[in-house]
C-alpha positions in Angstrom: 35.6 36.4 19.8 33.4 39.2 21.0 35.4 41.7 19.0 34.7 39.7 15.8 31.5 40.1 16.3 30.8 43.2 17.4 32.8 44.3 14.0 30.8 42.0 11.9 28.1 43.4 13.6 29.6 47.5 12.7 30.6 46.3 8.9 26.6 45.3 8.6 25.4 48.3 9.9 27.4 50.0 8.0 26.4 48.8 4.5 22.7 48.0 4.5 22.7 47.0 0.7 25.3 44.4 1.6 23.2 43.0 4.3 19.6 43.0 3.0 21.5 41.1 -0.1 23.1 38.6 2.3 20.1 38.2 4.3 17.4 38.0 0.6 20.5 35.0 0.0 20.2 33.4 3.2 16.4 33.6 3.2 15.8 32.0 -0.8 18.5 29.3 0.2 16.5 27.9 3.3 13.5 28.3 1.7 14.4 26.4 -1.4 16.2 23.8 0.8 13.2 23.9 3.1 10.9 23.2 0.0 13.3 20.4 -1.3 13.1 18.5 1.8 9.0 18.5 2.1 9.0 17.5 -1.4 11.8 14.4 -0.8 10.4 13.7 2.5 6.6 13.3 1.4 7.8 11.1 -2.3 10.5 9.0 -0.5 10.9 9.1 3.0 7.4 9.3 4.5 6.1 6.1 4.7 2.5 4.8 2.9 -0.1 4.8 6.1 -1.6 1.5 6.1 0.6 0.1 3.3 2.6 -3.1 5.2 5.9 -4.4 4.6 6.9 -1.2 2.3 10.4 -2.2 2.2 9.4 -4.9 -0.3 7.1 -2.9 -2.6 8.4 -1.0 -5.8 6.4 1.6 -7.2 7.1 2.1 -11.1 6.6 5.1 -12.8 7.3 6.4 -16.3 8.8 9.6 -16.4 9.1 11.8 -19.7 10.7 14.7 -19.8 9.8 16.8 -22.3 5.9 16.4 -21.0 4.4 19.0 -18.0 2.6 16.6 -15.7 1.1 17.7 -12.0 0.6 14.1 -11.4 2.0 10.7 -11.1 2.2 9.4 -14.7 2.2 6.0 -13.6 3.0 3.5 -16.6 1.3 2.1 -19.9 -0.9 -0.7 -19.5 1.1 -2.8 -22.7 4.1 -2.1 -20.7 2.2 -3.2 -17.3 1.7 -6.5 -19.3 5.5 -6.7 -20.2 6.6 -5.7 -16.7 4.2 -8.7 -15.6 5.2 -10.9 -17.7 9.2 -10.6 -16.8 8.9 -10.3 -13.1 9.4 -13.8 -12.1 10.7 -12.8 -8.9 7.9 -10.7 -7.6 5.1 -12.0 -5.4 2.7 -9.4 -6.8 2.3 -6.9 -9.7 -0.6 -4.5 -10.2 -0.8 -1.0 -11.9 -2.8 2.1 -11.6 -4.1 5.0 -13.9 -5.5 8.3 -11.8 -8.8 10.0 -13.4 -10.8 12.6 -12.6 -14.1 10.9 -11.0 -17.5 12.5 -10.9 -20.2 10.8 -8.1 -23.8 12.7 -9.7 -26.3 10.7 -8.0 -27.9 12.9 -5.5 -28.7 17.0 -5.8 -25.2 17.8 -7.0 -22.3 15.8 -8.6 -19.4 16.1 -6.6 -15.5 15.8 -8.4 -12.9 13.6 -7.0 -9.3 12.5 -8.0 -9.8 8.5 -8.4 -7.6 5.6 -9.7 -8.6 2.9 -11.5 -6.4 0.1 -10.5 -5.9 -4.1 -11.3 -7.9 -6.0 -8.6 -5.0 -8.0 -7.2 -2.9 -4.6 -6.3 -4.5 -4.6 -2.6 -3.8 -8.0 -1.8 0.3 -6.9 -1.8 -0.6 -3.5 -0.2 -2.1 -5.1 2.7 -4.5 -2.8 3.5 -7.8 -3.5 4.8 -11.1 -1.1 4.4 -13.0 0.1 7.5 -16.4 -0.9 5.7 -16.9 -3.9 3.1 -14.0 -5.3 1.2 -11.6 -4.5 -1.8 -11.7 -5.9 -5.1 -12.2 -9.6 -6.0 -9.6 -11.0 -8.7 -12.0 -11.3 -11.4 -13.5 -7.6 -11.0 -11.1 -6.2 -13.5 -12.4 -8.7 -16.0 -14.1 -7.2 -19.0 -17.6 -7.6 -18.4 -17.5 -7.8 -15.0 -19.9 -5.9 -12.9 -18.7 -2.3 -12.3 -18.0 -1.6 -8.6 -15.9 0.9 -6.4 -14.6 1.7 -3.2 -14.9 5.1 -1.6 -12.2 6.7 0.2 -12.5 8.0 3.5 -13.1 11.7 2.5 -15.5 11.0 -0.3 -17.4 8.9 1.9 -17.4 11.8 4.6 -18.5 14.3 2.1 -20.6 12.7 -0.3 -22.4 10.3 1.6 -22.8 11.6 5.5 -20.6 9.0 6.6 -23.5 6.4 6.3 -22.3 3.2 7.5 -24.5 1.7 5.3 -23.4 2.8 2.1 -21.5 -0.7 1.0 -24.1 -2.2 -1.4 -25.5 1.1 -2.6 -25.7 1.7 -6.3 -24.5 5.5 -7.8 -23.7 6.8 -10.9 -19.7 7.5 -11.6 -18.8 9.2 -14.4 -22.2 7.8 -16.1 -22.1 4.4 -15.3 -24.5 2.9 -12.5 -22.0 1.2 -10.0 -22.2 -0.8 -6.8 -20.0 0.4 -3.9 -18.4 -2.7 -2.2 -16.1 -0.7 0.5 -14.6 2.2 2.2 -10.7 2.9 3.0 -9.3 3.7 6.0 -9.0 7.7 6.4 -5.7 8.8 5.2 -5.4 6.3 2.8 -5.0 7.5 -0.5 -3.3 5.5 -3.3 -1.4 6.5 -6.0 -1.5 10.5 -5.1 -4.5 11.8 -3.3 -6.7 9.3 -4.7 -10.4 9.1 -3.0 -11.9 6.9 -5.0 -11.0 3.6 -7.4 -12.6 1.6 -9.9 -11.0 -2.0 -11.0 -8.7 -1.3 -14.5 -10.8 -3.1 -17.0 -9.2 -2.8 -20.3 
């Protein structure tokens, strides 16, 4: 065995071009495998923090092969209504739509990735806010008073971790909105959302 190792080492030294190509091929292969595993682990294997009974939750998203997108497309609202009507075996059904949200009260506006979400989604996600409450069932109905939930990072960076932030009225995307709660550190759903408002259609 040691003879084979010594022979292999001599051959590598005698043929530096082949050695360089072999090392490069190995590096690219290992790098690609590591990247693929990281993506699969983050999207499919790693559990969402704070969400209970994850084995009972189904996440559906539309995929458009000819459209380039940096984030989850979710589903169109009419499709969501069709799914909800036909899904007779599910305990709950909700949907989200990601959007840029700008909190513009105070000295400077802050931009966050946010999500419009159906009010009942929090009931089956099983996550509880650290301050205040989640959305009530009627708050995603047309004409309901505008409310918002803050992510932990938005609460910390824009509001300085103010424990009295619940009930405060702020401007989000040009609309006066009442903050009703703050979600736990690390909870971001979907994707990297850090601010939520009820999905009103």
